[in-house]
C-alpha positions in Angstrom: 74.8 78.5 51.1 76.4 75.3 49.5 79.4 75.9 47.4 80.8 73.3 44.6 84.0 71.4 45.5 85.4 68.7 42.8 86.6 65.6 44.9 89.3 65.6 41.8 91.1 68.4 43.0 93.5 69.7 46.0 92.8 72.7 47.5 95.0 75.8 49.4 93.4 77.2 52.7 93.4 80.5 50.1 91.2 78.9 47.8 93.3 78.2 45.0 92.8 74.6 43.5 94.7 72.9 41.5 94.8 69.2 39.4 97.2 66.7 40.3 96.8 63.9 37.6 99.7 64.6 36.1 102.8 66.7 35.6 101.2 69.5 34.0 98.4 71.1 36.5 95.7 73.5 35.9 95.2 76.1 38.7 92.2 78.2 39.1 89.9 79.6 42.1 87.2 77.7 44.0 83.8 78.4 43.6 83.6 79.7 47.6 86.5 82.2 46.1 84.3 83.7 42.8 81.5 84.1 45.0 83.6 85.8 48.4 85.4 88.1 45.8 81.9 89.3 44.2 82.4 90.2 40.4 85.4 89.8 38.9 86.6 92.6 36.6 90.4 92.3 36.2 93.2 88.9 36.0 96.4 89.8 36.1 98.7 86.7 35.4 102.5 85.6 34.8 103.6 85.2 31.8 104.1 81.5 29.7 108.1 80.8 30.9 107.9 82.6 34.1 108.4 80.3 37.5 105.9 80.1 40.3 107.0 79.0 44.1 104.4 76.5 45.9 102.9 79.0 48.6 104.1 82.5 46.6 102.1 84.9 45.0 101.7 84.4 41.5 99.3 87.1 40.7 96.0 89.3 41.0 92.5 89.2 40.8 90.4 91.8 41.2 86.7 92.5 41.5 84.2 95.2 42.9 85.0 94.5 46.2 88.4 93.7 46.7 91.6 93.1 44.8 93.3 89.9 46.2 96.7 88.3 45.6 96.7 84.7 44.0 99.0 81.6 45.8 100.6 79.3 43.9 99.6 75.5 44.9 102.3 73.9 43.0 106.2 75.1 42.1 107.6 75.1 38.4 107.2 76.9 35.2 104.1 78.3 33.8 103.2 76.6 30.1 99.8 77.9 29.3 98.0 80.9 30.9 94.4 81.3 30.3 94.2 84.4 27.7 90.4 84.4 27.7 90.6 86.1 30.7 91.8 89.2 29.8 88.7 89.8 27.9 86.6 88.2 29.6 87.3 88.1 33.4 84.0 87.1 34.7 84.7 83.6 33.1 86.1 83.1 36.8 82.9 83.9 37.9 80.6 82.1 35.8 82.7 78.9 35.6 85.6 78.7 38.2 86.6 74.9 37.6 86.0 75.3 33.6 86.7 78.7 31.6 87.4 80.4 34.1 90.9 78.3 35.1 93.9 80.7 35.4 97.3 78.8 34.6 98.7 75.7 33.6 102.1 74.9 35.5 104.9 72.3 34.5 105.0 70.7 38.1 108.3 71.0 40.1 106.7 70.3 43.5 103.9 70.9 44.9 102.7 73.0 48.7 102.6 70.6 51.4 99.5 72.6 52.5 97.3 71.1 49.8 93.8 69.9 51.2 91.7 67.3 49.6 88.1 68.2 48.9 86.7 67.0 52.3 89.2 69.0 54.6 88.4 72.1 52.3 84.5 71.5 52.8 85.0 71.5 56.4 87.2 74.9 56.3 84.4 76.5 54.2 81.4 74.8 56.0 
């Protein structure tokens, strides 16, 4: 099975993605991750104003199969949370790179462990 991996994003080995084009970055989980999780039924995210640290857990995604921690690809202050996920967590499955995004962070720094799209494709192959 082939999973969508967007070239313009960077990825953690734990399957979170981040944009890289500005100081405010968007974070979500990859197409591979949402498929591995199965049907997402609940998402727990930090509040706007909270700090997240690169490589540290910032939330939880719960599916019919498992409960998994979410890890931050960057450090900084949470400036937006996708509140649509509280009523419709299945957006993570339906559109992981679009409407299923998790949060936006004003980036202070990023993880040294970010993979480019090709390296991430190799990891999930």
